[in-house]
KOLRO-636958 format. One record per residue (C-alpha): chain; x, y negated, z negated. Coordinates in steps of 0.05 Angstrom, whole numbers, padded with zeros to 5 digits, m for minus. Layout:
<r><chain>A</chain><xx>X</xx><yy>Y</yy><zz>Z</zz></r>
...
END
This chain:
<r><chain>A</chain><xx>00000</xx><yy>00000</yy><zz>00000</zz></r>
<r><chain>A</chain><xx>00031</xx><yy>m00065</yy><zz>00021</zz></r>
<r><chain>A</chain><xx>00031</xx><yy>m00132</yy><zz>m00016</zz></r>
<r><chain>A</chain><xx>m00028</xx><yy>m00163</yy><zz>00021</zz></r>
<r><chain>A</chain><xx>m00073</xx><yy>m00103</yy><zz>00008</zz></r>
<r><chain>A</chain><xx>m00055</xx><yy>m00105</yy><zz>m00066</zz></r>
<r><chain>A</chain><xx>m00069</xx><yy>m00180</yy><zz>m00067</zz></r>
<r><chain>A</chain><xx>m00139</xx><yy>m00170</yy><zz>m00038</zz></r>
<r><chain>A</chain><xx>m00154</xx><yy>m00117</yy><zz>m00091</zz></r>
<r><chain>A</chain><xx>m00137</xx><yy>m00161</yy><zz>m00150</zz></r>
<r><chain>A</chain><xx>m00193</xx><yy>m00174</yy><zz>m00200</zz></r>
<r><chain>A</chain><xx>m00193</xx><yy>m00249</yy><zz>m00217</zz></r>
<r><chain>A</chain><xx>m00238</xx><yy>m00235</yy><zz>m00277</zz></r>
<r><chain>A</chain><xx>m00184</xx><yy>m00191</yy><zz>m00308</zz></r>
<r><chain>A</chain><xx>m00119</xx><yy>m00228</yy><zz>m00296</zz></r>
<r><chain>A</chain><xx>m00085</xx><yy>m00196</yy><zz>m00355</zz></r>
<r><chain>A</chain><xx>m00084</xx><yy>m00128</yy><zz>m00321</zz></r>
<r><chain>A</chain><xx>m00050</xx><yy>m00153</yy><zz>m00258</zz></r>
<r><chain>A</chain><xx>00018</xx><yy>m00125</yy><zz>m00241</zz></r>
<r><chain>A</chain><xx>00076</xx><yy>m00167</yy><zz>m00265</zz></r>
<r><chain>A</chain><xx>00098</xx><yy>m00185</yy><zz>m00195</zz></r>
<r><chain>A</chain><xx>00032</xx><yy>m00220</yy><zz>m00182</zz></r>
<r><chain>A</chain><xx>00037</xx><yy>m00259</yy><zz>m00247</zz></r>
<r><chain>A</chain><xx>00105</xx><yy>m00284</yy><zz>m00226</zz></r>
<r><chain>A</chain><xx>00080</xx><yy>m00299</yy><zz>m00156</zz></r>
<r><chain>A</chain><xx>00022</xx><yy>m00342</yy><zz>m00178</zz></r>
<r><chain>A</chain><xx>00063</xx><yy>m00377</yy><zz>m00232</zz></r>
<r><chain>A</chain><xx>00115</xx><yy>m00394</yy><zz>m00179</zz></r>
<r><chain>A</chain><xx>00060</xx><yy>m00416</yy><zz>m00131</zz></r>
<r><chain>A</chain><xx>00031</xx><yy>m00461</yy><zz>m00185</zz></r>
<r><chain>A</chain><xx>00098</xx><yy>m00494</yy><zz>m00198</zz></r>
<r><chain>A</chain><xx>00109</xx><yy>m00505</yy><zz>m00124</zz></r>
<r><chain>A</chain><xx>00041</xx><yy>m00538</yy><zz>m00116</zz></r>
<r><chain>A</chain><xx>00051</xx><yy>m00580</yy><zz>m00179</zz></r>
<r><chain>A</chain><xx>00120</xx><yy>m00602</yy><zz>m00155</zz></r>
<r><chain>A</chain><xx>00091</xx><yy>m00620</yy><zz>m00086</zz></r>
<r><chain>A</chain><xx>00034</xx><yy>m00659</yy><zz>m00118</zz></r>
<r><chain>A</chain><xx>00082</xx><yy>m00695</yy><zz>m00165</zz></r>
<r><chain>A</chain><xx>00127</xx><yy>m00713</yy><zz>m00106</zz></r>
<r><chain>A</chain><xx>00069</xx><yy>m00740</yy><zz>m00067</zz></r>
<r><chain>A</chain><xx>00041</xx><yy>m00781</yy><zz>m00125</zz></r>
<r><chain>A</chain><xx>00106</xx><yy>m00806</yy><zz>m00156</zz></r>
<r><chain>A</chain><xx>00153</xx><yy>m00810</yy><zz>m00096</zz></r>
<r><chain>A</chain><xx>00115</xx><yy>m00812</yy><zz>m00031</zz></r>
<r><chain>A</chain><xx>00060</xx><yy>m00861</yy><zz>m00049</zz></r>
<r><chain>A</chain><xx>00105</xx><yy>m00907</yy><zz>m00091</zz></r>
<r><chain>A</chain><xx>00169</xx><yy>m00905</yy><zz>m00050</zz></r>
<r><chain>A</chain><xx>00142</xx><yy>m00903</yy><zz>00021</zz></r>
<r><chain>A</chain><xx>00119</xx><yy>m00976</yy><zz>00020</zz></r>
<r><chain>A</chain><xx>00187</xx><yy>m00995</yy><zz>m00006</zz></r>
<r><chain>A</chain><xx>00220</xx><yy>m00955</yy><zz>00049</zz></r>
<r><chain>A</chain><xx>00175</xx><yy>m00985</yy><zz>00103</zz></r>
<r><chain>A</chain><xx>00189</xx><yy>m01055</yy><zz>00077</zz></r>
<r><chain>A</chain><xx>00264</xx><yy>m01041</yy><zz>00078</zz></r>
<r><chain>A</chain><xx>00258</xx><yy>m01016</yy><zz>00150</zz></r>
<r><chain>A</chain><xx>00221</xx><yy>m01079</yy><zz>00171</zz></r>
<r><chain>A</chain><xx>00273</xx><yy>m01123</yy><zz>00138</zz></r>
<r><chain>A</chain><xx>00328</xx><yy>m01084</yy><zz>00171</zz></r>
<r><chain>A</chain><xx>00294</xx><yy>m01093</yy><zz>00239</zz></r>
<r><chain>A</chain><xx>00286</xx><yy>m01168</yy><zz>00227</zz></r>
<r><chain>A</chain><xx>00358</xx><yy>m01176</yy><zz>00204</zz></r>
<r><chain>A</chain><xx>00382</xx><yy>m01136</yy><zz>00265</zz></r>
<r><chain>A</chain><xx>00341</xx><yy>m01181</yy><zz>00311</zz></r>
<r><chain>A</chain><xx>00367</xx><yy>m01244</yy><zz>00277</zz></r>
<r><chain>A</chain><xx>00438</xx><yy>m01218</yy><zz>00281</zz></r>
<r><chain>A</chain><xx>00431</xx><yy>m01203</yy><zz>00355</zz></r>
<r><chain>A</chain><xx>00403</xx><yy>m01273</yy><zz>00368</zz></r>
<r><chain>A</chain><xx>00460</xx><yy>m01306</yy><zz>00329</zz></r>
<r><chain>A</chain><xx>00510</xx><yy>m01261</yy><zz>00364</zz></r>
<r><chain>A</chain><xx>00484</xx><yy>m01284</yy><zz>00432</zz></r>
<r><chain>A</chain><xx>00486</xx><yy>m01357</yy><zz>00410</zz></r>
<r><chain>A</chain><xx>00557</xx><yy>m01348</yy><zz>00385</zz></r>
<r><chain>A</chain><xx>00577</xx><yy>m01316</yy><zz>00451</zz></r>
<r><chain>A</chain><xx>00547</xx><yy>m01375</yy><zz>00489</zz></r>
<r><chain>A</chain><xx>00573</xx><yy>m01428</yy><zz>00442</zz></r>
<r><chain>A</chain><xx>00622</xx><yy>m01458</yy><zz>00492</zz></r>
<r><chain>A</chain><xx>00567</xx><yy>m01461</yy><zz>00545</zz></r>
<r><chain>A</chain><xx>00521</xx><yy>m01496</yy><zz>00495</zz></r>
<r><chain>A</chain><xx>00574</xx><yy>m01546</yy><zz>00478</zz></r>
<r><chain>A</chain><xx>00585</xx><yy>m01562</yy><zz>00552</zz></r>
<r><chain>A</chain><xx>00510</xx><yy>m01568</yy><zz>00561</zz></r>
<r><chain>A</chain><xx>00506</xx><yy>m01616</yy><zz>00501</zz></r>
<r><chain>A</chain><xx>00560</xx><yy>m01659</yy><zz>00532</zz></r>
<r><chain>A</chain><xx>00522</xx><yy>m01661</yy><zz>00598</zz></r>
<r><chain>A</chain><xx>00457</xx><yy>m01679</yy><zz>00562</zz></r>
<r><chain>A</chain><xx>00492</xx><yy>m01736</yy><zz>00525</zz></r>
<r><chain>A</chain><xx>00523</xx><yy>m01761</yy><zz>00589</zz></r>
<r><chain>A</chain><xx>00455</xx><yy>m01759</yy><zz>00625</zz></r>
<r><chain>A</chain><xx>00422</xx><yy>m01794</yy><zz>00566</zz></r>
<r><chain>A</chain><xx>00475</xx><yy>m01847</yy><zz>00567</zz></r>
<r><chain>A</chain><xx>00465</xx><yy>m01858</yy><zz>00641</zz></r>
<r><chain>A</chain><xx>00389</xx><yy>m01865</yy><zz>00631</zz></r>
<r><chain>A</chain><xx>00400</xx><yy>m01911</yy><zz>00572</zz></r>
<r><chain>A</chain><xx>00444</xx><yy>m01957</yy><zz>00615</zz></r>
<r><chain>A</chain><xx>00385</xx><yy>m01962</yy><zz>00663</zz></r>
<r><chain>A</chain><xx>00344</xx><yy>m01995</yy><zz>00609</zz></r>
<r><chain>A</chain><xx>00352</xx><yy>m02071</yy><zz>00611</zz></r>
<r><chain>A</chain><xx>00368</xx><yy>m02112</yy><zz>00551</zz></r>
<r><chain>A</chain><xx>00324</xx><yy>m02165</yy><zz>00522</zz></r>
<r><chain>A</chain><xx>00358</xx><yy>m02220</yy><zz>00562</zz></r>
<r><chain>A</chain><xx>00351</xx><yy>m02181</yy><zz>00627</zz></r>
<r><chain>A</chain><xx>00276</xx><yy>m02173</yy><zz>00626</zz></r>
<r><chain>A</chain><xx>00259</xx><yy>m02241</yy><zz>00658</zz></r>
<r><chain>A</chain><xx>00305</xx><yy>m02226</yy><zz>00717</zz></r>
<r><chain>A</chain><xx>00274</xx><yy>m02157</yy><zz>00724</zz></r>
<r><chain>A</chain><xx>00204</xx><yy>m02187</yy><zz>00726</zz></r>
<r><chain>A</chain><xx>00227</xx><yy>m02233</yy><zz>00782</zz></r>
<r><chain>A</chain><xx>00256</xx><yy>m02173</yy><zz>00819</zz></r>
<r><chain>A</chain><xx>00189</xx><yy>m02136</yy><zz>00814</zz></r>
<r><chain>A</chain><xx>00151</xx><yy>m02196</yy><zz>00839</zz></r>
<r><chain>A</chain><xx>00200</xx><yy>m02207</yy><zz>00896</zz></r>
<r><chain>A</chain><xx>00194</xx><yy>m02134</yy><zz>00916</zz></r>
<r><chain>A</chain><xx>00120</xx><yy>m02143</yy><zz>00929</zz></r>
<r><chain>A</chain><xx>00131</xx><yy>m02206</yy><zz>00970</zz></r>
<r><chain>A</chain><xx>00188</xx><yy>m02173</yy><zz>01007</zz></r>
<r><chain>A</chain><xx>00143</xx><yy>m02116</yy><zz>01028</zz></r>
<r><chain>A</chain><xx>00097</xx><yy>m02166</yy><zz>01062</zz></r>
<r><chain>A</chain><xx>00043</xx><yy>m02165</yy><zz>01008</zz></r>
<r><chain>A</chain><xx>00004</xx><yy>m02224</yy><zz>00981</zz></r>
<r><chain>A</chain><xx>00009</xx><yy>m02229</yy><zz>00906</zz></r>
<r><chain>A</chain><xx>m00057</xx><yy>m02246</yy><zz>00873</zz></r>
<r><chain>A</chain><xx>m00040</xx><yy>m02228</yy><zz>00801</zz></r>
<r><chain>A</chain><xx>00026</xx><yy>m02219</yy><zz>00763</zz></r>
<r><chain>A</chain><xx>00011</xx><yy>m02217</yy><zz>00688</zz></r>
<r><chain>A</chain><xx>00064</xx><yy>m02193</yy><zz>00639</zz></r>
<r><chain>A</chain><xx>00032</xx><yy>m02165</yy><zz>00576</zz></r>
<r><chain>A</chain><xx>00058</xx><yy>m02159</yy><zz>00505</zz></r>
<r><chain>A</chain><xx>00112</xx><yy>m02108</yy><zz>00492</zz></r>
<r><chain>A</chain><xx>00096</xx><yy>m02041</yy><zz>00460</zz></r>
<r><chain>A</chain><xx>00150</xx><yy>m02017</yy><zz>00411</zz></r>
<r><chain>A</chain><xx>00171</xx><yy>m01944</yy><zz>00412</zz></r>
<r><chain>A</chain><xx>00225</xx><yy>m01906</yy><zz>00374</zz></r>
<r><chain>A</chain><xx>00287</xx><yy>m01937</yy><zz>00405</zz></r>
<r><chain>A</chain><xx>00258</xx><yy>m01974</yy><zz>00464</zz></r>
<r><chain>A</chain><xx>00202</xx><yy>m02021</yy><zz>00482</zz></r>
<r><chain>A</chain><xx>00152</xx><yy>m02019</yy><zz>00540</zz></r>
<r><chain>A</chain><xx>00137</xx><yy>m02082</yy><zz>00579</zz></r>
<r><chain>A</chain><xx>00073</xx><yy>m02073</yy><zz>00620</zz></r>
<r><chain>A</chain><xx>00056</xx><yy>m02119</yy><zz>00677</zz></r>
<r><chain>A</chain><xx>m00012</xx><yy>m02122</yy><zz>00710</zz></r>
<r><chain>A</chain><xx>m00005</xx><yy>m02132</yy><zz>00785</zz></r>
<r><chain>A</chain><xx>m00055</xx><yy>m02144</yy><zz>00841</zz></r>
<r><chain>A</chain><xx>m00029</xx><yy>m02144</yy><zz>00912</zz></r>
<r><chain>A</chain><xx>m00065</xx><yy>m02154</yy><zz>00978</zz></r>
<r><chain>A</chain><xx>m00042</xx><yy>m02124</yy><zz>01044</zz></r>
<r><chain>A</chain><xx>m00040</xx><yy>m02061</yy><zz>01087</zz></r>
<r><chain>A</chain><xx>m00033</xx><yy>m01989</yy><zz>01065</zz></r>
<r><chain>A</chain><xx>00037</xx><yy>m01980</yy><zz>01094</zz></r>
<r><chain>A</chain><xx>00060</xx><yy>m02043</yy><zz>01060</zz></r>
<r><chain>A</chain><xx>00037</xx><yy>m02013</yy><zz>00994</zz></r>
<r><chain>A</chain><xx>00079</xx><yy>m01952</yy><zz>01009</zz></r>
<r><chain>A</chain><xx>00139</xx><yy>m01996</yy><zz>01023</zz></r>
<r><chain>A</chain><xx>00128</xx><yy>m02033</yy><zz>00957</zz></r>
<r><chain>A</chain><xx>00126</xx><yy>m01968</yy><zz>00917</zz></r>
<r><chain>A</chain><xx>00188</xx><yy>m01942</yy><zz>00952</zz></r>
<r><chain>A</chain><xx>00227</xx><yy>m02006</yy><zz>00937</zz></r>
<r><chain>A</chain><xx>00204</xx><yy>m02006</yy><zz>00865</zz></r>
<r><chain>A</chain><xx>00232</xx><yy>m01935</yy><zz>00858</zz></r>
<r><chain>A</chain><xx>00298</xx><yy>m01959</yy><zz>00888</zz></r>
<r><chain>A</chain><xx>00308</xx><yy>m02014</yy><zz>00835</zz></r>
<r><chain>A</chain><xx>00370</xx><yy>m02004</yy><zz>00792</zz></r>
<r><chain>A</chain><xx>00327</xx><yy>m02008</yy><zz>00729</zz></r>
<r><chain>A</chain><xx>00272</xx><yy>m01959</yy><zz>00708</zz></r>
<r><chain>A</chain><xx>00203</xx><yy>m01983</yy><zz>00730</zz></r>
<r><chain>A</chain><xx>00143</xx><yy>m01937</yy><zz>00731</zz></r>
<r><chain>A</chain><xx>00074</xx><yy>m01949</yy><zz>00762</zz></r>
<r><chain>A</chain><xx>00009</xx><yy>m01931</yy><zz>00727</zz></r>
<r><chain>A</chain><xx>m00066</xx><yy>m01937</yy><zz>00737</zz></r>
<r><chain>A</chain><xx>m00059</xx><yy>m01945</yy><zz>00812</zz></r>
<r><chain>A</chain><xx>m00123</xx><yy>m01964</yy><zz>00848</zz></r>
<r><chain>A</chain><xx>m00130</xx><yy>m01982</yy><zz>00922</zz></r>
<r><chain>A</chain><xx>m00195</xx><yy>m02011</yy><zz>00949</zz></r>
<r><chain>A</chain><xx>m00218</xx><yy>m02053</yy><zz>01008</zz></r>
<r><chain>A</chain><xx>m00222</xx><yy>m02128</yy><zz>01000</zz></r>
<r><chain>A</chain><xx>m00296</xx><yy>m02128</yy><zz>01018</zz></r>
<r><chain>A</chain><xx>m00350</xx><yy>m02089</yy><zz>01053</zz></r>
<r><chain>A</chain><xx>m00332</xx><yy>m02115</yy><zz>01122</zz></r>
<r><chain>A</chain><xx>m00256</xx><yy>m02113</yy><zz>01111</zz></r>
<r><chain>A</chain><xx>m00211</xx><yy>m02079</yy><zz>01162</zz></r>
<r><chain>A</chain><xx>m00166</xx><yy>m02020</yy><zz>01148</zz></r>
<r><chain>A</chain><xx>m00107</xx><yy>m02066</yy><zz>01134</zz></r>
<r><chain>A</chain><xx>m00145</xx><yy>m02110</yy><zz>01085</zz></r>
<r><chain>A</chain><xx>m00135</xx><yy>m02073</yy><zz>01020</zz></r>
<r><chain>A</chain><xx>m00124</xx><yy>m02092</yy><zz>00948</zz></r>
<r><chain>A</chain><xx>m00075</xx><yy>m02054</yy><zz>00903</zz></r>
<r><chain>A</chain><xx>m00086</xx><yy>m02058</yy><zz>00827</zz></r>
<r><chain>A</chain><xx>m00030</xx><yy>m02027</yy><zz>00788</zz></r>
<r><chain>A</chain><xx>00004</xx><yy>m02032</yy><zz>00720</zz></r>
<r><chain>A</chain><xx>00080</xx><yy>m02032</yy><zz>00725</zz></r>
<r><chain>A</chain><xx>00119</xx><yy>m02014</yy><zz>00663</zz></r>
<r><chain>A</chain><xx>00192</xx><yy>m02030</yy><zz>00652</zz></r>
<r><chain>A</chain><xx>00230</xx><yy>m02011</yy><zz>00591</zz></r>
<r><chain>A</chain><xx>00285</xx><yy>m02041</yy><zz>00549</zz></r>
<r><chain>A</chain><xx>00326</xx><yy>m02013</yy><zz>00492</zz></r>
<r><chain>A</chain><xx>00320</xx><yy>m02043</yy><zz>00423</zz></r>
<r><chain>A</chain><xx>00385</xx><yy>m02071</yy><zz>00396</zz></r>
<r><chain>A</chain><xx>00409</xx><yy>m02054</yy><zz>00326</zz></r>
<r><chain>A</chain><xx>00380</xx><yy>m02118</yy><zz>00295</zz></r>
<r><chain>A</chain><xx>00310</xx><yy>m02102</yy><zz>00321</zz></r>
<r><chain>A</chain><xx>00315</xx><yy>m02030</yy><zz>00298</zz></r>
<r><chain>A</chain><xx>00338</xx><yy>m02052</yy><zz>00229</zz></r>
<r><chain>A</chain><xx>00282</xx><yy>m02103</yy><zz>00225</zz></r>
<r><chain>A</chain><xx>00230</xx><yy>m02049</yy><zz>00243</zz></r>
<r><chain>A</chain><xx>00258</xx><yy>m02003</yy><zz>00190</zz></r>
<r><chain>A</chain><xx>00257</xx><yy>m02058</yy><zz>00138</zz></r>
<r><chain>A</chain><xx>00185</xx><yy>m02075</yy><zz>00156</zz></r>
<r><chain>A</chain><xx>00164</xx><yy>m02003</yy><zz>00149</zz></r>
<r><chain>A</chain><xx>00198</xx><yy>m02000</yy><zz>00080</zz></r>
<r><chain>A</chain><xx>00164</xx><yy>m02064</yy><zz>00057</zz></r>
<r><chain>A</chain><xx>00096</xx><yy>m02038</yy><zz>00080</zz></r>
<r><chain>A</chain><xx>00108</xx><yy>m01974</yy><zz>00041</zz></r>
<r><chain>A</chain><xx>00127</xx><yy>m02013</yy><zz>m00021</zz></r>
<r><chain>A</chain><xx>00065</xx><yy>m02056</yy><zz>m00017</zz></r>
<r><chain>A</chain><xx>00023</xx><yy>m01994</yy><zz>m00011</zz></r>
<r><chain>A</chain><xx>00054</xx><yy>m01966</yy><zz>m00074</zz></r>
<r><chain>A</chain><xx>00039</xx><yy>m02031</yy><zz>m00112</zz></r>
<r><chain>A</chain><xx>m00033</xx><yy>m02030</yy><zz>m00091</zz></r>
<r><chain>A</chain><xx>m00041</xx><yy>m01960</yy><zz>m00121</zz></r>
<r><chain>A</chain><xx>m00018</xx><yy>m01984</yy><zz>m00191</zz></r>
<r><chain>A</chain><xx>m00058</xx><yy>m01948</yy><zz>m00247</zz></r>
<r><chain>A</chain><xx>m00113</xx><yy>m01986</yy><zz>m00281</zz></r>
<r><chain>A</chain><xx>m00077</xx><yy>m01980</yy><zz>m00348</zz></r>
<r><chain>A</chain><xx>m00022</xx><yy>m02027</yy><zz>m00326</zz></r>
<r><chain>A</chain><xx>m00014</xx><yy>m02101</yy><zz>m00342</zz></r>
<r><chain>A</chain><xx>m00069</xx><yy>m02149</yy><zz>m00324</zz></r>
<r><chain>A</chain><xx>m00059</xx><yy>m02196</yy><zz>m00265</zz></r>
<r><chain>A</chain><xx>m00028</xx><yy>m02263</yy><zz>m00280</zz></r>
<r><chain>A</chain><xx>m00092</xx><yy>m02300</yy><zz>m00264</zz></r>
<r><chain>A</chain><xx>m00129</xx><yy>m02264</yy><zz>m00319</zz></r>
<r><chain>A</chain><xx>m00075</xx><yy>m02280</yy><zz>m00369</zz></r>
<r><chain>A</chain><xx>m00077</xx><yy>m02355</yy><zz>m00351</zz></r>
<r><chain>A</chain><xx>m00153</xx><yy>m02357</yy><zz>m00358</zz></r>
<r><chain>A</chain><xx>m00148</xx><yy>m02323</yy><zz>m00425</zz></r>
<r><chain>A</chain><xx>m00096</xx><yy>m02374</yy><zz>m00449</zz></r>
<r><chain>A</chain><xx>m00139</xx><yy>m02432</yy><zz>m00426</zz></r>
<r><chain>A</chain><xx>m00199</xx><yy>m02405</yy><zz>m00462</zz></r>
<r><chain>A</chain><xx>m00161</xx><yy>m02400</yy><zz>m00526</zz></r>
<r><chain>A</chain><xx>m00139</xx><yy>m02472</yy><zz>m00521</zz></r>
END
């Protein structure tokens, strides 16, 4: 009789009369199951999240290392690119007129329209708009002429040594019975100038003063009374 047949013939209501080998077998099986359950509860469930987290961190660190390694390998190329960007920026900055050059540039823009054969009906410089390190100078322009003359005007504006951009372009006929060469061009030209150090410093100081005044206005109610209240109190006592 083999082991499996003996196992099927066991009486589970009379465990004490089992052969010794089956006692040892089931005791061993119990310890194996208990050990597996303990491993699952104490090690697998508790340590697997830690292991997965460590694997994710390892993957992120590996990716970060590879990115930094590529940057380090291309450091010389990045430095050369930075030099080229600074050179290009300096070239563009030199194309921005200074404060004293703006009047001459406005004359150049006006003369460009006249030189293209257009009739100037409006040339209205507007107030400057301050930006970070430069200021915009918009000019409203209305020109009268033919379509090809408008194209020549735009081409010559683009050829100016200073940066001038055209915005809000609108072309319409002079009137209902106007011919194809009787058109009106409404456009806003914008030129730009860099802010010198004094203007930049003044803007920074103005921003600091505005911030300081804002802090004073938010003084707690428990502070000192205004001077006017003190004077009225003194006068009342007198």
